[in-house]
N, C-alpha and C positions, 0 to 999 in steps of 0.2 A: 319707619312711620313720619321721619320728617318728608314722607315721601307720598304725605297721604292726607292731606286739606281737604277739608269740605269746603262749602264756598263760604260757612260763615266764616269759619276759621279761618281763611287765606284771607277776607275782610277785616277779621276783630288782626291778624299781624300787620296787615297794613295800616289798619287805626296807630300801633305798635311804633312802626316805624319809621312813619311822618310824626309821631311823637319823640322820637326816641334823639339827642341828639349825644353831643361829644359831653364828658363829665370834666372832662377841664373846665376850671372855671363855673361849674354850672350849680343851681340851685338845687338845693337838696329837694324842694319842691316840686321839681319837673322830674326826679329821677323815680320821687313815690308816686309823682304817677303813672310812670311808664310801670312802675314793681306792679302799682292795682291792675293795671289792663292787663301783662304777663300776670298775675294772679288767676284774670276772671278767664281768661284763656285758658289756663293749666288747668282747673274743675271745667269747662268744657269738653277740653281733652280726657278726664277722664279720673286727673288723679284727684283724690279727696281733700275735701276746704281743711283736713287738721294738718295733712302734710303741708300743702302748699301756706299755711299760714304756721308751720315750724320753721319751713327752712324759706320762708322770708321774710320771717316780723323784724330779721336785725339784721337784714341783708343790706354792707354798706357801698354807694359808689371805691370804686379802687384809681386817684389818678395810676398810676402805677404799671395797673393792666394796660390803659390804652397809652401810654409811652413804653409799653413791649410793641402791643401790636403795631406803631408805627415804624420802630426802628430792629424788624429782626432782622438773627445773624447772617440770614439768607441775601437782604437788602443793604446790610450793611458792611458788609466784608465783604473780602476778597477769597477767590477759591483757593489760594495759597494760604489764609487767612485761620480759614472757616474749618479747613481739611486738619491745619495745625493742630490746634488744638482738640480737635476730634481726635482723632487715629494715632495716638500717643504710645511710646512705648510702656507705661502702666497701664494701659486700657487695652493693648495686644497680651501682652504678659496674667492680666484679671480674665481675659476672655481666652486665654487657652487652657487655665488653672481650672475655669470652671466651664468648661468646653467637656474637660476631663472628669471632673469630680458626677455632671447630670449626663455623661456618655448613654449609658443602659435608656434615659427619659429621648434624649434627643434622637438616638437611632430607633428610637419611638412612632416619634415623633416624624423622621423621615421619614418611616416606613408605609405610615397612615397619613397623611400629609402632604407629602412630597418635596417637603424642606430642607435641603439638609441642615444639618444643626450650627453648622457655623452661621449662616445667616440669624437663625433664632435670636443666637449668641451678640452679635453682630449688636440685633436694635434690640435686646439687654441694654449691650453695654448703652448707643448711643441715646435712649430713648431717657437711663434713669440710673448710667453708671453702675450698672447688676445693681441693681435692686436702693443702691447708697442714698441718692437724692430725689425722691419722691415729687418735689416740687413743695412750698409752704403756704398756699392761698386757697385760703376755705374757696370751695369748687364756687358754690354756690354765690357769692360776692364776687368772683373772679367771671360767669358765666352772666349776672345779674349785668356786673357794668356793663358788659361788650354788648346785651343783646340793647339795654340802653344804648347803642352807639348808630347814628347811622348806616358806617361803615356796612358794617353786617349784620346786622340786628333780625333778618329772617332766620340764619344760620345758628345763631346761639342765642335764640328765644327759642329754638326747638331743643335744642341743645340742653338748654336751662329745663325744662319739664320731660326731657329725657333724663334727668340727674334727679328731678324731682319721683317717677314710674323706680327709678335705682332705689329709692329710701322707701317709695311704695309696697313692693315687693318684697320688703324687706332685706338687699342685701348688704346693706351699711345703713352707718347712722349719717347725720348732715356730721356730726363732729368729724368722723373717720375719713371722711371727702376732701380729701385735703389733694392740691395739686397743683399745678405749669397756670401760666397767667392766662392762658384759654381755654382756662376749663379742663385739660386734660391728664388722665388719674394712673397712678400704682405705675408695676415695672416696667409696661410698655405703654406709659401711659396712649394705656385709651378715652376715645371722647363718649359719653357718655350714652349715643348711638352704637358707637363698637362694642365698649363694654354690653347695653344690649343687645346684640344679634351674633357674640363671640366669646366673650368671656364663660371660662368651664373652670371644673372641678377636674383639676390636675396629678390631687395631689391626693386623692379617693376622700376628701373629712367632705362630704358634702356641699361644698361653698364655690364658688369663685371669689377667691378675694387677691385681689389683680396687688394688691398692698404687700402682702407681710408674704407670698406663695411663693417661690420662684416657680416652681413647679405649675404651680395654674397660671404664669405667668406665661412659662413660654409655650404651657401648651395651647394656650387662650391665641401667640403671636400665629403658634403655626397655622390652626384654625383661617385670622385672619386672614395669612397671606395667601393660604389655601383655595378660601372664598372670590379672589382677587386677581384668580387666573395663572400660579407660581406653577408652570412647565419643568415637573424634575427628569430630571436627567440631562438640564442646560443648565452652563452657569450663569449671572448676570448682565458682563463684558469681560472685557481683556483688555489693557494698555498696549500702544501699539508704534508703530515709527513713522513717522508720515516724506514722503522723499520730499529733498529740497522746492520744489518747481513744484508744491503740488496746488490745488485749483481748491481755496479753503469755502468756497461754494456751494460746495455741495456737502457740508455740514451740519450737522442740526438736524434732533428727531425727528423733522418732520419726514427728512429725505433718509430714508433706507436702502439700506440695498442688499441683494444676495454678497453675501465673503466673497465670492467669484469675481465679480462685476468687482471690488473691493482690492482684488488680489490684482488685476489686471491696471489700475489704479497708482499701483506700486503700493500698499503698506505691507509693513511687516510685524510680526511678532519680538516687542521684545529683545526677543532671545535667537535674531535673527535672520528668522525662516517666515518667507513670504505665508502671508497668511494661507488658509485655506482652501482649493475653489470648491465651494461646496454653497447647496441654494439655504441655504440660511439666512434669512435677515435680518442685519445690523444697521445699524446707527453712527454715525458718524457725532463725538462730540469734544468741543475743544475747549473747556472753561476758565482755562487761560489764556487765552488765543495762543497765536505762536508759538511764543518763547516758552509755554509750556505741556503740558504732557497731554496725550492723543488718548483717546476712548472709542472703543466698538462696543454698541452695549447692544442687546440681546434681547425679546418680549418682555424676561424676571426684569430688567432693569424696570421697563413699564410697570410690573407689579409692584415694586416697592414707588414707585413715587406714588399710585395708588393710597399708600401708605401717607405718604406723606408729597410732597408736591412739586416740594426744592431737588434740583438737579443738583447745585451741591448736594444735602442730605443721602446723594439715593446713591451717588460716589462713592462716598462716603463711609456707608452699607457695605457697597460693597469691595472695596477697600478692606477695611476691617476686617469686614467678614473670610477675605483670602489671606490675610495675615494670621488669622487664628490659626485658617487651615496651616499653614505654614511656611505661605509664599513670603519673598524679603519684601523692602517698600520699593516704588516709581523707583524704575529706568530713566524718567525726567521730572522730580519733581516741582511743582508751580513754584511762579516767584514770591513772594507776600507782598506785592508790589501792595499800595495804600486804594481800595474799592471808591471809586466817587459815589458823591454824596448822592443822596436823593432829591433832591434839588437843582443837583451839576445832571444828575439822569435825565428828568424827567423837562433839562436846558436839551440836551441833547435830543429827545427825543422829537419838542416841539423843533427845532431845525430840523430836523428830517421830516418833518410830514409839511415842515415850510421847502423843502427842496424836492417834494415831490418823489419819496421814499414813504410808507406808511409805516410807525412803529404799532400803531395799534394804540390801548389807553396811554396816554401819556399820565403816565400815575408813581414818575421812579424809578420804577422795576423793569427791567431788563430780564422782559421774559421771551419766548422764544420769535413772537413778530418784532420785536423791537430790534433782536440780533441780526432779525430774516433783513431788515430795515438796512440797517449798517451794513451787512456785508456789499447788501449793492451798490450801497453810496459808495464804501473802496473800490469796490468791484469798478463802478464806473468813472474812476479818479487815479487806478492801473496801482491801486494801494495793495497791500496784501489785506486780502478780503476772510478775516479768520469771523469777526462777529464781534470781537468785541469792543467795549466802549472806555476809554482814558483817557488822562489827561491829552493827546497825539492828538484824539481823536475830537475831543474839545474845540483843541484849537485851529484843526482844518474843521471844522466848521463856523467856525466867527466864536466860539464861546471863550471868556474868558474868564 
């Protein structure tokens, strides 16, 4: 739906985006003007006036939503911190027990959608702690707040109207629609657009209820992952060991190679055997730098990242799925070191740009372009070119 805007709707969205500012300290009047513009746009898109009035009449801007958007854990935690609070002994044990409890359903989903059950349970675990925590923020408050914020106004305006469509269809009431700060809902934390496209009835009661039904949530997750190109018969990736003199400039999701080439570069499985001489493509990730674990990731890793664009999230899903299936811990656990602040990362990005190494947007988010720029800078200084941003890098760049 969000990619099918007519010209009038596009112009209306532009007006919304131009009028939307951060709710931190903004006057209530500005928020109400933004809400009124979105109301008109929703009606233009086919949502009834009754539903628009019902869901938007009492929405309020939430400062904690904007704060959460600016401080997402992928941006403010190290990989070791991120993984450590998500792949826990309790979550592994719960995942194994729930895998056994829902084995018949999970086997059917694996046969029809091609996604093995341990991955579905891993998503279930990371998104809502197996349905134990669904979020506590009214979806229409969170989505309206974000739609009336400059950073991603167009995206969240679309999601807000999609949420209205869910109410229009009779799938849920506004009161039932509580979720995360970003408007993600249910045991699989689907955004409204994903709900509309992929939510299915898994328990046969005639309704896709992602809040209360584990079979509905698991079935919907399988359908969603299948739609994102999951390749049956392949895993997400694996931990590997690197030789002592490894050239880290070949690491990164944008630099895949056949396994046969990684074998020639000396990569070993953690069991001590060389990686197989196959033509299956894989990319190398070193999320904690040269002091942490290394992973070869395959195409199914890309499917996981279409669910959530965080490499930390995707690595945690893969590792948790392996643990649920019976695997042990990482051969080389990541250090728990402190993550740099976003201001520090912005300073590093600016220093790289000033030195002729393009880090992409100077936004405090260490994405693939920033990691590539760091690797190039490190290589130019004969340093270990692992692309990892830390306090040592900041010092080398002259940042206090």
